[in-house]
N, CA, C, O and the ligand as a Tripos MOL2 file, in Angstrom:
@<TRIPOS>MOLECULE
protein
  321   319    81     0     0
PROTEIN
NO_CHARGES

@<TRIPOS>ATOM
      1 N          39.9970   29.6240   41.0250 N.3       1 MET1
      2 CA         38.8260   30.1470   40.3140 C.3       1 MET1
      3 C          38.0410   28.9810   39.7290 C.2       1 MET1
      4 O          38.6100   28.0870   39.1030 O.2       1 MET1
      5 N          36.7540   28.9980   39.9340 N.am      2 CYS2
      6 CA         35.9090   27.9320   39.4130 C.3       2 CYS2
      7 C          35.7230   28.0840   37.9060 C.2       2 CYS2
      8 O          35.8020   29.1760   37.3440 O.2       2 CYS2
      9 N          35.4740   26.9450   37.2870 N.am      3 ILE3
     10 CA         35.1530   26.9600   35.8680 C.3       3 ILE3
     11 C          33.7790   27.5850   35.6790 C.2       3 ILE3
     12 O          32.8310   27.2850   36.4060 O.2       3 ILE3
     13 N          33.6970   28.4480   34.6990 N.am      4 ARG4
     14 CA         32.4200   29.0830   34.3970 C.3       4 ARG4
     15 C          31.9660   28.6690   33.0110 C.2       4 ARG4
     16 O          32.7650   28.2730   32.1620 O.2       4 ARG4
     17 N          30.6820   28.7700   32.8090 N.am      5 ILE5
     18 CA         30.0810   28.4130   31.5220 C.3       5 ILE5
     19 C          29.5100   29.6820   30.8970 C.2       5 ILE5
     20 O          28.8650   30.4850   31.5710 O.2       5 ILE5
     21 N          29.7490   29.8460   29.6310 N.am      6 ARG6
     22 CA         29.0790   30.9250   28.9290 C.3       6 ARG6
     23 C          28.5640   30.3930   27.6040 C.2       6 ARG6
     24 O          29.0720   29.4040   27.0750 O.2       6 ARG6
     25 N          27.5710   31.0450   27.0890 N.am      7 PHE7
     26 CA         27.0280   30.6620   25.7950 C.3       7 PHE7
     27 C          27.4360   31.7230   24.7830 C.2       7 PHE7
     28 O          27.2870   32.9210   25.0220 O.2       7 PHE7
     29 N          27.9480   31.2670   23.6620 N.am      8 ALA8
     30 CA         28.4730   32.2060   22.6740 C.3       8 ALA8
     31 C          28.2300   31.6750   21.2660 C.2       8 ALA8
     32 O          27.9900   30.4850   21.0600 O.2       8 ALA8
     33 N          28.2980   32.5760   20.3230 N.am      9 VAL9
     34 CA         28.1890   32.1870   18.9180 C.3       9 VAL9
     35 C          29.3530   31.2520   18.5990 C.2       9 VAL9
     36 O          30.5100   31.5940   18.8470 O.2       9 VAL9
     37 N          29.0490   30.0610   18.0450 N.am     10 PRO10
     38 CA         30.1210   29.1040   17.7560 C.3      10 PRO10
     39 C          31.2150   29.7170   16.8910 C.2      10 PRO10
     40 O          30.9270   30.3840   15.8970 O.2      10 PRO10
     41 N          32.4670   29.4900   17.2710 N.am     11 GLY11
     42 CA         33.5910   29.9990   16.5000 C.3      11 GLY11
     43 C          34.0220   31.3930   16.8890 C.2      11 GLY11
     44 O          35.0810   31.8470   16.4560 O.2      11 GLY11
     45 N          33.2280   32.0950   17.7020 N.am     12 SER12
     46 CA         33.5710   33.4710   18.0510 C.3      12 SER12
     47 C          34.5480   33.5330   19.2230 C.2      12 SER12
     48 O          35.2630   34.5200   19.3970 O.2      12 SER12
     49 N          34.5690   32.4800   20.0170 N.am     13 VAL13
     50 CA         35.4560   32.4400   21.1820 C.3      13 VAL13
     51 C          36.0230   31.0270   21.2950 C.2      13 VAL13
     52 O          35.4370   30.0780   20.7730 O.2      13 VAL13
     53 N          37.1610   30.8830   21.9770 N.am     14 PRO14
     54 CA         37.6910   29.5290   22.1740 C.3      14 PRO14
     55 C          36.7400   28.6940   23.0370 C.2      14 PRO14
     56 O          36.0310   29.2170   23.8980 O.2      14 PRO14
     57 N          36.7460   27.3790   22.7800 N.am     15 ILE15
     58 CA         35.8950   26.4740   23.5600 C.3      15 ILE15
     59 C          36.2270   26.6010   25.0430 C.2      15 ILE15
     60 O          35.3390   26.6040   25.8950 O.2      15 ILE15
     61 N          37.5270   26.7070   25.3370 N.am     16 PHE16
     62 CA         37.9320   26.8940   26.7220 C.3      16 PHE16
     63 C          38.9870   27.9940   26.7890 C.2      16 PHE16
     64 O          39.9840   27.9610   26.0680 O.2      16 PHE16
     65 N          38.7550   28.9490   27.6470 N.am     17 ASP17
     66 CA         39.6910   30.0430   27.8320 C.3      17 ASP17
     67 C          40.3750   29.8630   29.1830 C.2      17 ASP17
     68 O          39.7600   30.0970   30.2230 O.2      17 ASP17
     69 N          41.6410   29.4490   29.1790 N.am     18 PRO18
     70 CA         42.3260   29.1750   30.4510 C.3      18 PRO18
     71 C          42.4790   30.4220   31.3180 C.2      18 PRO18
     72 O          42.5420   30.3170   32.5430 O.2      18 PRO18
     73 N          42.5390   31.5920   30.7010 N.am     19 ALA19
     74 CA         42.7380   32.8270   31.4630 C.3      19 ALA19
     75 C          41.5550   33.1170   32.3700 C.2      19 ALA19
     76 O          41.7220   33.6090   33.4860 O.2      19 ALA19
     77 N          40.3670   32.8130   31.8890 N.am     20 THR20
     78 CA         39.1620   33.0930   32.6720 C.3      20 THR20
     79 C          38.4800   31.8160   33.1510 C.2      20 THR20
     80 O          37.4440   31.8630   33.8140 O.2      20 THR20
     81 N          39.0880   30.6520   32.7970 N.am     21 GLN21
     82 CA         38.4930   29.3610   33.1870 C.3      21 GLN21
     83 C          37.0570   29.2580   32.6970 C.2      21 GLN21
     84 O          36.1720   28.7740   33.4020 O.2      21 GLN21
     85 N          36.8530   29.7180   31.4920 N.am     22 THR22
     86 CA         35.5010   29.7500   30.9560 C.3      22 THR22
     87 C          35.3470   28.7800   29.7950 C.2      22 THR22
     88 O          36.1360   28.7740   28.8490 O.2      22 THR22
     89 N          34.3090   27.9630   29.8960 N.am     23 ILE23
     90 CA         33.9490   27.0760   28.7990 C.3      23 ILE23
     91 C          32.8440   27.7500   28.0080 C.2      23 ILE23
     92 O          31.8480   28.2020   28.5730 O.2      23 ILE23
     93 N          33.0250   27.8150   26.6970 N.am     24 ALA24
     94 CA         32.0120   28.4280   25.8460 C.3      24 ALA24
     95 C          31.2180   27.3360   25.1460 C.2      24 ALA24
     96 O          31.7780   26.4790   24.4630 O.2      24 ALA24
     97 N          29.9170   27.3840   25.3290 N.am     25 LEU25
     98 CA         29.0230   26.4530   24.6460 C.3      25 LEU25
     99 C          28.2510   27.2150   23.5860 C.2      25 LEU25
    100 O          27.9960   28.4110   23.7270 O.2      25 LEU25
    101 N          27.8740   26.5010   22.5040 N.am     26 PRO26
    102 CA         27.1510   27.1950   21.4310 C.3      26 PRO26
    103 C          25.8140   27.7520   21.9160 C.2      26 PRO26
    104 O          25.0710   27.0930   22.6440 O.2      26 PRO26
    105 N          25.5360   28.9580   21.5010 N.am     27 LEU27
    106 CA         24.2410   29.5780   21.7890 C.3      27 LEU27
    107 C          23.1320   28.7090   21.2150 C.2      27 LEU27
    108 O          23.2650   28.1430   20.1300 O.2      27 LEU27
    109 N          22.0490   28.6150   21.9490 N.am     28 GLY28
    110 CA         20.8870   27.9210   21.4270 C.3      28 GLY28
    111 C          20.8680   26.4400   21.7450 C.2      28 GLY28
    112 O          19.9130   25.7370   21.4110 O.2      28 GLY28
    113 N          21.9310   25.9620   22.3940 N.am     29 LEU29
    114 CA         21.9710   24.5630   22.7990 C.3      29 LEU29
    115 C          20.9190   24.3360   23.8840 C.2      29 LEU29
    116 O          20.7890   25.1390   24.8080 O.2      29 LEU29
    117 N          20.1670   23.2330   23.7670 N.am     30 ASP30
    118 CA         19.2120   22.9770   24.8430 C.3      30 ASP30
    119 C          19.9630   22.4260   26.0570 C.2      30 ASP30
    120 O          21.1280   22.0400   25.9710 O.2      30 ASP30
    121 N          19.2610   22.4040   27.1790 N.am     31 ARG31
    122 CA         19.9000   22.0950   28.4490 C.3      31 ARG31
    123 C          20.6010   20.7400   28.4390 C.2      31 ARG31
    124 O          21.7320   20.6180   28.9080 O.2      31 ARG31
    125 N          19.9300   19.7260   27.9060 N.am     32 ALA32
    126 CA         20.5020   18.3840   27.9120 C.3      32 ALA32
    127 C          21.7800   18.3420   27.0770 C.2      32 ALA32
    128 O          22.7850   17.7720   27.5010 O.2      32 ALA32
    129 N          21.7360   18.9450   25.8960 N.am     33 ARG33
    130 CA         22.9160   18.9480   25.0380 C.3      33 ARG33
    131 C          24.0210   19.8090   25.6190 C.2      33 ARG33
    132 O          25.2040   19.5280   25.4230 O.2      33 ARG33
    133 N          23.6360   20.8660   26.3390 N.am     34 ALA34
    134 CA         24.6400   21.7160   26.9630 C.3      34 ALA34
    135 C          25.4460   20.9080   27.9810 C.2      34 ALA34
    136 O          26.6640   21.0610   28.0760 O.2      34 ALA34
    137 N          24.7670   20.0540   28.7360 N.am     35 TYR35
    138 CA         25.4780   19.2270   29.7100 C.3      35 TYR35
    139 C          26.4120   18.2500   29.0210 C.2      35 TYR35
    140 O          27.5450   18.0470   29.4570 O.2      35 TYR35
    141 N          25.9270   17.6410   27.9350 N.am     36 VAL36
    142 CA         26.7660   16.6980   27.1920 C.3      36 VAL36
    143 C          28.0200   17.4010   26.6880 C.2      36 VAL36
    144 O          29.1280   16.8780   26.8100 O.2      36 VAL36
    145 N          27.8370   18.5960   26.1180 N.am     37 ALA37
    146 CA         28.9670   19.3430   25.5710 C.3      37 ALA37
    147 C          29.9200   19.7690   26.6850 C.2      37 ALA37
    148 O          31.1380   19.6560   26.5430 O.2      37 ALA37
    149 N          29.3640   20.2570   27.7890 N.am     38 ALA38
    150 CA         30.2100   20.7150   28.8900 C.3      38 ALA38
    151 C          31.0040   19.5530   29.4710 C.2      38 ALA38
    152 O          32.1860   19.6980   29.7820 O.2      38 ALA38
    153 N          30.3590   18.4090   29.6160 N.am     39 ARG39
    154 CA         31.0570   17.2300   30.1550 C.3      39 ARG39
    155 C          32.1930   16.8050   29.2370 C.2      39 ARG39
    156 O          33.2530   16.3850   29.7000 O.2      39 ARG39
    157 N          31.9640   16.9170   27.9330 N.am     40 ALA40
    158 CA         33.0000   16.5410   26.9710 C.3      40 ALA40
    159 C          34.2160   17.4570   27.1180 C.2      40 ALA40
    160 O          35.3580   16.9980   27.0980 O.2      40 ALA40
    161 N          33.9530   18.7580   27.2640 N.am     41 VAL41
    162 CA         35.0560   19.7060   27.4180 C.3      41 VAL41
    163 C          35.7710   19.4550   28.7450 C.2      41 VAL41
    164 O          37.0010   19.4450   28.7960 O.2      41 VAL41
    165 N          35.0120   19.2540   29.8060 N.am     42 LEU42
    166 CA         35.5970   19.0220   31.1250 C.3      42 LEU42
    167 C          36.4340   17.7480   31.1230 C.2      42 LEU42
    168 O          37.4830   17.6870   31.7650 O.2      42 LEU42
    169 N          35.9670   16.7270   30.3980 N.am     43 ALA43
    170 CA         36.7400   15.4880   30.3040 C.3      43 ALA43
    171 C          38.0680   15.7510   29.6010 C.2      43 ALA43
    172 O          39.1010   15.1940   29.9740 O.2      43 ALA43
    173 N          38.0280   16.6140   28.5710 N.am     44 GLU44
    174 CA         39.2550   17.0000   27.8710 C.3      44 GLU44
    175 C          40.2190   17.7140   28.8100 C.2      44 GLU44
    176 O          41.4370   17.6150   28.6620 O.2      44 GLU44
    177 N          39.6630   18.4270   29.7690 N.am     45 LEU45
    178 CA         40.4690   19.1680   30.7410 C.3      45 LEU45
    179 C          40.8750   18.2750   31.9120 C.2      45 LEU45
    180 O          41.4670   18.7380   32.8870 O.2      45 LEU45
    181 N          40.5430   16.9740   31.7970 N.am     46 ALA46
    182 CA         40.8900   15.9930   32.8230 C.3      46 ALA46
    183 C          40.1920   16.2810   34.1520 C.2      46 ALA46
    184 O          40.7450   16.0310   35.2230 O.2      46 ALA46
    185 N          38.9620   16.8150   34.0680 N.am     47 VAL47
    186 CA         38.1530   17.0070   35.2610 C.3      47 VAL47
    187 C          37.2030   15.8220   35.3620 C.2      47 VAL47
    188 O          36.3470   15.6400   34.4960 O.2      47 VAL47
    189 N          37.3440   15.0100   36.4170 N.am     48 PRO48
    190 CA         36.4820   13.8270   36.5320 C.3      48 PRO48
    191 C          35.0110   14.2070   36.6630 C.2      48 PRO48
    192 O          34.6470   15.0940   37.4360 O.2      48 PRO48
    193 N          34.1740   13.5150   35.8890 N.am     49 GLN49
    194 CA         32.7440   13.8110   35.8920 C.3      49 GLN49
    195 C          31.9710   12.7020   36.5880 C.2      49 GLN49
    196 O          32.2650   11.5200   36.4070 O.2      49 GLN49
    197 N          30.9900   13.0880   37.3780 N.am     50 GLY50
    198 CA         30.1220   12.1320   38.0370 C.3      50 GLY50
    199 C          29.0510   11.6560   37.0790 C.2      50 GLY50
    200 O          29.0730   11.9780   35.8910 O.2      50 GLY50
    201 N          28.1050   10.8770   37.6130 N.am     51 PRO51
    202 CA         27.0480   10.3250   36.7470 C.3      51 PRO51
    203 C          26.0760   11.3810   36.2440 C.2      51 PRO51
    204 O          25.4240   11.1750   35.2200 O.2      51 PRO51
    205 N          25.9650   12.4850   36.9280 N.am     52 PHE52
    206 CA         24.9900   13.5010   36.5300 C.3      52 PHE52
    207 C          25.6530   14.8580   36.4090 C.2      52 PHE52
    208 O          26.6790   15.1310   37.0320 O.2      52 PHE52
    209 N          25.0430   15.6960   35.5960 N.am     53 GLY53
    210 CA         25.4310   17.0890   35.5340 C.3      53 GLY53
    211 C          26.8250   17.2890   34.9720 C.2      53 GLY53
    212 O          27.3800   16.4100   34.3120 O.2      53 GLY53
    213 N          27.3730   18.4420   35.2400 N.am     54 ALA54
    214 CA         28.7190   18.7970   34.8290 C.3      54 ALA54
    215 C          29.4030   19.3610   36.0690 C.2      54 ALA54
    216 O          28.8770   20.2530   36.7350 O.2      54 ALA54
    217 N          30.5850   18.8250   36.3670 N.am     55 VAL55
    218 CA         31.2170   19.1190   37.6430 C.3      55 VAL55
    219 C          32.5180   19.8850   37.4320 C.2      55 VAL55
    220 O          33.3460   19.5140   36.6000 O.2      55 VAL55
    221 N          32.6820   20.9540   38.1960 N.am     56 CYS56
    222 CA         33.9190   21.7190   38.2450 C.3      56 CYS56
    223 C          35.0050   20.8540   38.8830 C.2      56 CYS56
    224 O          34.7060   19.8480   39.5260 O.2      56 CYS56
    225 N          36.2640   21.2480   38.7030 N.am     57 TYR57
    226 CA         37.3350   20.4430   39.3140 C.3      57 TYR57
    227 C          37.3010   20.4770   40.8340 C.2      57 TYR57
    228 O          37.9210   19.6380   41.4870 O.2      57 TYR57
    229 N          36.5750   21.4480   41.4070 N.am     58 CYS58
    230 CA         36.4530   21.5060   42.8560 C.3      58 CYS58
    231 C          35.3240   20.6150   43.3480 C.2      58 CYS58
    232 O          35.1490   20.4480   44.5560 O.2      58 CYS58
    233 N          34.5480   20.0350   42.4200 N.am     59 GLY59
    234 CA         33.4900   19.1260   42.8140 C.3      59 GLY59
    235 C          32.1090   19.7490   42.7970 C.2      59 GLY59
    236 O          31.1120   19.0630   43.0210 O.2      59 GLY59
    237 N          32.0440   21.0530   42.5320 N.am     60 GLU60
    238 CA         30.7470   21.7210   42.4930 C.3      60 GLU60
    239 C          30.0570   21.5040   41.1670 C.2      60 GLU60
    240 O          30.7000   21.4160   40.1210 O.2      60 GLU60
    241 N          28.7420   21.4200   41.2220 N.am     61 GLN61
    242 CA         27.9640   21.3340   39.9890 C.3      61 GLN61
    243 C          27.9940   22.6880   39.2820 C.2      61 GLN61
    244 O          27.8460   23.7370   39.9090 O.2      61 GLN61
    245 N          28.1870   22.6400   37.9750 N.am     62 LEU62
    246 CA         28.1640   23.8730   37.2000 C.3      62 LEU62
    247 C          26.7300   24.1780   36.7740 C.2      62 LEU62
    248 O          25.9590   23.2800   36.4400 O.2      62 LEU62
    249 N          26.3990   25.4440   36.7950 N.am     63 ASP63
    250 CA         25.0700   25.8730   36.3760 C.3      63 ASP63
    251 C          25.0860   26.1460   34.8780 C.2      63 ASP63
    252 O          25.7570   27.0620   34.4030 O.2      63 ASP63
    253 N          24.3360   25.3350   34.1480 N.am     64 LEU64
    254 CA         24.3390   25.4670   32.6900 C.3      64 LEU64
    255 C          23.0470   26.0920   32.1770 C.2      64 LEU64
    256 O          22.7230   25.9930   30.9940 O.2      64 LEU64
    257 N          22.3260   26.7260   33.0650 N.am     65 THR65
    258 CA         21.0860   27.3580   32.6380 C.3      65 THR65
    259 C          21.4060   28.4990   31.6870 C.2      65 THR65
    260 O          22.0990   29.4440   32.0630 O.2      65 THR65
    261 N          20.9090   28.4210   30.4590 N.am     66 PRO66
    262 CA         21.1830   29.5190   29.5310 C.3      66 PRO66
    263 C          20.5900   30.8220   30.0490 C.2      66 PRO66
    264 O          19.4610   30.8720   30.5380 O.2      66 PRO66
    265 N          21.3780   31.8540   29.9260 N.am     67 ARG67
    266 CA         20.9120   33.1730   30.3560 C.3      67 ARG67
    267 C          20.9630   34.1260   29.1790 C.2      67 ARG67
    268 O          21.8350   34.0310   28.3150 O.2      67 ARG67
    269 N          20.0380   35.0190   29.1610 N.am     68 ILE68
    270 CA         20.0900   36.0620   28.1450 C.3      68 ILE68
    271 C          21.1790   37.0400   28.5650 C.2      68 ILE68
    272 O          21.1330   37.5800   29.6700 O.2      68 ILE68
    273 N          22.1510   37.2710   27.6990 N.am     69 PRO69
    274 CA         23.2480   38.1600   28.0790 C.3      69 PRO69
    275 C          22.7500   39.5720   28.3770 C.2      69 PRO69
    276 O          21.8760   40.1000   27.6900 O.2      69 PRO69
    277 N          23.3250   40.1610   29.4080 N.am     70 TYR70
    278 CA         22.9280   41.5100   29.7860 C.3      70 TYR70
    279 C          23.4650   42.5260   28.7920 C.2      70 TYR70
    280 O          22.8240   43.5350   28.4980 O.2      70 TYR70
    281 N          24.6460   42.2390   28.2860 N.am     71 GLN71
    282 CA         25.1820   43.1380   27.2760 C.3      71 GLN71
    283 C          25.6000   42.3150   26.0650 C.2      71 GLN71
    284 O          26.2550   41.2820   26.1970 O.2      71 GLN71
    285 N          25.2280   42.7680   24.9330 N.am     72 ARG72
    286 CA         25.5390   42.0350   23.7150 C.3      72 ARG72
    287 C          27.0210   42.1770   23.3890 C.2      72 ARG72
    288 O          27.6030   43.2600   23.4430 O.2      72 ARG72
    289 N          27.5990   41.0310   23.0500 N.am     73 THR73
    290 CA         29.0000   41.0410   22.6650 C.3      73 THR73
    291 C          29.0970   41.4640   21.2060 C.2      73 THR73
    292 O          28.3420   41.0000   20.3520 O.2      73 THR73
    293 N          30.0220   42.3340   20.9490 N.am     74 LYS74
    294 CA         30.2370   42.7510   19.5630 C.3      74 LYS74
    295 C          30.8020   41.5740   18.7800 C.2      74 LYS74
    296 O          31.8110   40.9900   19.1760 O.2      74 LYS74
    297 N          30.1840   41.2390   17.7180 N.am     75 VAL75
    298 CA         30.6780   40.1740   16.8700 C.3      75 VAL75
    299 C          31.5950   40.8020   15.8170 C.2      75 VAL75
    300 O          31.1880   41.6490   15.0220 O.2      75 VAL75
    301 N          32.8440   40.3490   15.8490 N.am     76 MET76
    302 CA         33.7970   40.8860   14.8880 C.3      76 MET76
    303 C          33.4550   40.3710   13.4910 C.2      76 MET76
    304 O          33.2120   39.1810   13.2950 O.2      76 MET76
    305 N          33.4410   41.2650   12.5510 N.am     77 ALA77
    306 CA         33.1540   40.8810   11.1850 C.3      77 ALA77
    307 C          34.3690   40.1810   10.5820 C.2      77 ALA77
    308 O          35.4960   40.6710   10.6540 O.2      77 ALA77
    309 N          34.1060   39.0350    9.9920 N.am     78 HIS78
    310 CA         35.1960   38.3010    9.3540 C.3      78 HIS78
    311 C          35.3220   38.7530    7.9080 C.2      78 HIS78
    312 O          34.3170   38.9990    7.2410 O.2      78 HIS78
    313 N          36.5410   38.8620    7.4260 N.am     79 GLY79
    314 CA         36.7550   39.2670    6.0500 C.3      79 GLY79
    315 C          36.2790   38.2240    5.0750 C.2      79 GLY79
    316 O          36.2070   37.0410    5.4040 O.2      79 GLY79
    317 N          35.9550   38.6560    3.8770 N.am     80 ALA80
    318 CA         35.4610   37.7900    2.8170 C.3      80 ALA80
    319 C          34.2650   37.0550    3.3580 C.2      80 ALA80
    320 O          33.6600   36.2520    2.6480 O.2      80 ALA80
    321 ZN         34.8800   25.0040   41.2720 Zn       81 ZN81
@<TRIPOS>BOND
     1     1     2 1
     2     2     3 1
     3     3     4 2
     4     3     5 am
     5     5     6 1
     6     6     7 1
     7     7     8 2
     8     7     9 am
     9     9    10 1
    10    10    11 1
    11    11    12 2
    12    11    13 am
    13    13    14 1
    14    14    15 1
    15    15    16 2
    16    15    17 am
    17    17    18 1
    18    18    19 1
    19    19    20 2
    20    19    21 am
    21    21    22 1
    22    22    23 1
    23    23    24 2
    24    23    25 am
    25    25    26 1
    26    26    27 1
    27    27    28 2
    28    27    29 am
    29    29    30 1
    30    30    31 1
    31    31    32 2
    32    31    33 am
    33    33    34 1
    34    34    35 1
    35    35    36 2
    36    35    37 am
    37    37    38 1
    38    38    39 1
    39    39    40 2
    40    39    41 am
    41    41    42 1
    42    42    43 1
    43    43    44 2
    44    43    45 am
    45    45    46 1
    46    46    47 1
    47    47    48 2
    48    47    49 am
    49    49    50 1
    50    50    51 1
    51    51    52 2
    52    51    53 am
    53    53    54 1
    54    54    55 1
    55    55    56 2
    56    55    57 am
    57    57    58 1
    58    58    59 1
    59    59    60 2
    60    59    61 am
    61    61    62 1
    62    62    63 1
    63    63    64 2
    64    63    65 am
    65    65    66 1
    66    66    67 1
    67    67    68 2
    68    67    69 am
    69    69    70 1
    70    70    71 1
    71    71    72 2
    72    71    73 am
    73    73    74 1
    74    74    75 1
    75    75    76 2
    76    75    77 am
    77    77    78 1
    78    78    79 1
    79    79    80 2
    80    79    81 am
    81    81    82 1
    82    82    83 1
    83    83    84 2
    84    83    85 am
    85    85    86 1
    86    86    87 1
    87    87    88 2
    88    87    89 am
    89    89    90 1
    90    90    91 1
    91    91    92 2
    92    91    93 am
    93    93    94 1
    94    94    95 1
    95    95    96 2
    96    95    97 am
    97    97    98 1
    98    98    99 1
    99    99   100 2
   100    99   101 am
   101   101   102 1
   102   102   103 1
   103   103   104 2
   104   103   105 am
   105   105   106 1
   106   106   107 1
   107   107   108 2
   108   107   109 am
   109   109   110 1
   110   110   111 1
   111   111   112 2
   112   111   113 am
   113   113   114 1
   114   114   115 1
   115   115   116 2
   116   115   117 am
   117   117   118 1
   118   118   119 1
   119   119   120 2
   120   119   121 am
   121   121   122 1
   122   122   123 1
   123   123   124 2
   124   123   125 am
   125   125   126 1
   126   126   127 1
   127   127   128 2
   128   127   129 am
   129   129   130 1
   130   130   131 1
   131   131   132 2
   132   131   133 am
   133   133   134 1
   134   134   135 1
   135   135   136 2
   136   135   137 am
   137   137   138 1
   138   138   139 1
   139   139   140 2
   140   139   141 am
   141   141   142 1
   142   142   143 1
   143   143   144 2
   144   143   145 am
   145   145   146 1
   146   146   147 1
   147   147   148 2
   148   147   149 am
   149   149   150 1
   150   150   151 1
   151   151   152 2
   152   151   153 am
   153   153   154 1
   154   154   155 1
   155   155   156 2
   156   155   157 am
   157   157   158 1
   158   158   159 1
   159   159   160 2
   160   159   161 am
   161   161   162 1
   162   162   163 1
   163   163   164 2
   164   163   165 am
   165   165   166 1
   166   166   167 1
   167   167   168 2
   168   167   169 am
   169   169   170 1
   170   170   171 1
   171   171   172 2
   172   171   173 am
   173   173   174 1
   174   174   175 1
   175   175   176 2
   176   175   177 am
   177   177   178 1
   178   178   179 1
   179   179   180 2
   180   179   181 am
   181   181   182 1
   182   182   183 1
   183   183   184 2
   184   183   185 am
   185   185   186 1
   186   186   187 1
   187   187   188 2
   188   187   189 am
   189   189   190 1
   190   190   191 1
   191   191   192 2
   192   191   193 am
   193   193   194 1
   194   194   195 1
   195   195   196 2
   196   195   197 am
   197   197   198 1
   198   198   199 1
   199   199   200 2
   200   199   201 am
   201   201   202 1
   202   202   203 1
   203   203   204 2
   204   203   205 am
   205   205   206 1
   206   206   207 1
   207   207   208 2
   208   207   209 am
   209   209   210 1
   210   210   211 1
   211   211   212 2
   212   211   213 am
   213   213   214 1
   214   214   215 1
   215   215   216 2
   216   215   217 am
   217   217   218 1
   218   218   219 1
   219   219   220 2
   220   219   221 am
   221   221   222 1
   222   222   223 1
   223   223   224 2
   224   223   225 am
   225   225   226 1
   226   226   227 1
   227   227   228 2
   228   227   229 am
   229   229   230 1
   230   230   231 1
   231   231   232 2
   232   231   233 am
   233   233   234 1
   234   234   235 1
   235   235   236 2
   236   235   237 am
   237   237   238 1
   238   238   239 1
   239   239   240 2
   240   239   241 am
   241   241   242 1
   242   242   243 1
   243   243   244 2
   244   243   245 am
   245   245   246 1
   246   246   247 1
   247   247   248 2
   248   247   249 am
   249   249   250 1
   250   250   251 1
   251   251   252 2
   252   251   253 am
   253   253   254 1
   254   254   255 1
   255   255   256 2
   256   255   257 am
   257   257   258 1
   258   258   259 1
   259   259   260 2
   260   259   261 am
   261   261   262 1
   262   262   263 1
   263   263   264 2
   264   263   265 am
   265   265   266 1
   266   266   267 1
   267   267   268 2
   268   267   269 am
   269   269   270 1
   270   270   271 1
   271   271   272 2
   272   271   273 am
   273   273   274 1
   274   274   275 1
   275   275   276 2
   276   275   277 am
   277   277   278 1
   278   278   279 1
   279   279   280 2
   280   279   281 am
   281   281   282 1
   282   282   283 1
   283   283   284 2
   284   283   285 am
   285   285   286 1
   286   286   287 1
   287   287   288 2
   288   287   289 am
   289   289   290 1
   290   290   291 1
   291   291   292 2
   292   291   293 am
   293   293   294 1
   294   294   295 1
   295   295   296 2
   296   295   297 am
   297   297   298 1
   298   298   299 1
   299   299   300 2
   300   299   301 am
   301   301   302 1
   302   302   303 1
   303   303   304 2
   304   303   305 am
   305   305   306 1
   306   306   307 1
   307   307   308 2
   308   307   309 am
   309   309   310 1
   310   310   311 1
   311   311   312 2
   312   311   313 am
   313   313   314 1
   314   314   315 1
   315   315   316 2
   316   315   317 am
   317   317   318 1
   318   318   319 1
   319   319   320 2
@<TRIPOS>SUBSTRUCTURE
     1 MET1         2 RESIDUE 1 A MET
     2 CYS2         6 RESIDUE 1 A CYS
     3 ILE3        10 RESIDUE 1 A ILE
     4 ARG4        14 RESIDUE 1 A ARG
     5 ILE5        18 RESIDUE 1 A ILE
     6 ARG6        22 RESIDUE 1 A ARG
     7 PHE7        26 RESIDUE 1 A PHE
     8 ALA8        30 RESIDUE 1 A ALA
     9 VAL9        34 RESIDUE 1 A VAL
    10 PRO10       38 RESIDUE 1 A PRO
    11 GLY11       42 RESIDUE 1 A GLY
    12 SER12       46 RESIDUE 1 A SER
    13 VAL13       50 RESIDUE 1 A VAL
    14 PRO14       54 RESIDUE 1 A PRO
    15 ILE15       58 RESIDUE 1 A ILE
    16 PHE16       62 RESIDUE 1 A PHE
    17 ASP17       66 RESIDUE 1 A ASP
    18 PRO18       70 RESIDUE 1 A PRO
    19 ALA19       74 RESIDUE 1 A ALA
    20 THR20       78 RESIDUE 1 A THR
    21 GLN21       82 RESIDUE 1 A GLN
    22 THR22       86 RESIDUE 1 A THR
    23 ILE23       90 RESIDUE 1 A ILE
    24 ALA24       94 RESIDUE 1 A ALA
    25 LEU25       98 RESIDUE 1 A LEU
    26 PRO26      102 RESIDUE 1 A PRO
    27 LEU27      106 RESIDUE 1 A LEU
    28 GLY28      110 RESIDUE 1 A GLY
    29 LEU29      114 RESIDUE 1 A LEU
    30 ASP30      118 RESIDUE 1 A ASP
    31 ARG31      122 RESIDUE 1 A ARG
    32 ALA32      126 RESIDUE 1 A ALA
    33 ARG33      130 RESIDUE 1 A ARG
    34 ALA34      134 RESIDUE 1 A ALA
    35 TYR35      138 RESIDUE 1 A TYR
    36 VAL36      142 RESIDUE 1 A VAL
    37 ALA37      146 RESIDUE 1 A ALA
    38 ALA38      150 RESIDUE 1 A ALA
    39 ARG39      154 RESIDUE 1 A ARG
    40 ALA40      158 RESIDUE 1 A ALA
    41 VAL41      162 RESIDUE 1 A VAL
    42 LEU42      166 RESIDUE 1 A LEU
    43 ALA43      170 RESIDUE 1 A ALA
    44 GLU44      174 RESIDUE 1 A GLU
    45 LEU45      178 RESIDUE 1 A LEU
    46 ALA46      182 RESIDUE 1 A ALA
    47 VAL47      186 RESIDUE 1 A VAL
    48 PRO48      190 RESIDUE 1 A PRO
    49 GLN49      194 RESIDUE 1 A GLN
    50 GLY50      198 RESIDUE 1 A GLY
    51 PRO51      202 RESIDUE 1 A PRO
    52 PHE52      206 RESIDUE 1 A PHE
    53 GLY53      210 RESIDUE 1 A GLY
    54 ALA54      214 RESIDUE 1 A ALA
    55 VAL55      218 RESIDUE 1 A VAL
    56 CYS56      222 RESIDUE 1 A CYS
    57 TYR57      226 RESIDUE 1 A TYR
    58 CYS58      230 RESIDUE 1 A CYS
    59 GLY59      234 RESIDUE 1 A GLY
    60 GLU60      238 RESIDUE 1 A GLU
    61 GLN61      242 RESIDUE 1 A GLN
    62 LEU62      246 RESIDUE 1 A LEU
    63 ASP63      250 RESIDUE 1 A ASP
    64 LEU64      254 RESIDUE 1 A LEU
    65 THR65      258 RESIDUE 1 A THR
    66 PRO66      262 RESIDUE 1 A PRO
    67 ARG67      266 RESIDUE 1 A ARG
    68 ILE68      270 RESIDUE 1 A ILE
    69 PRO69      274 RESIDUE 1 A PRO
    70 TYR70      278 RESIDUE 1 A TYR
    71 GLN71      282 RESIDUE 1 A GLN
    72 ARG72      286 RESIDUE 1 A ARG
    73 THR73      290 RESIDUE 1 A THR
    74 LYS74      294 RESIDUE 1 A LYS
    75 VAL75      298 RESIDUE 1 A VAL
    76 MET76      302 RESIDUE 1 A MET
    77 ALA77      306 RESIDUE 1 A ALA
    78 HIS78      310 RESIDUE 1 A HIS
    79 GLY79      314 RESIDUE 1 A GLY
    80 ALA80      318 RESIDUE 1 A ALA
    81 ZN81       321 GROUP 0 **** ****
């Protein structure tokens, strides 16, 4: 399964979910910063990164274009 990118409210989901191979980037990040953040996470996962973009472990470029979610995720209310 390829690594996927999703945009989420910071702190609402793990940065990387091994079950779904999903990297979560903060909502509202611009494209350039999204690549920097994704590359940092991928480097932590020991996925070698090329000079440009963000690369899956299979060598494919990841699409980091922010998308408006089709369905809103319920944000769990935190106590206090
Ligand atoms: Zn892949």
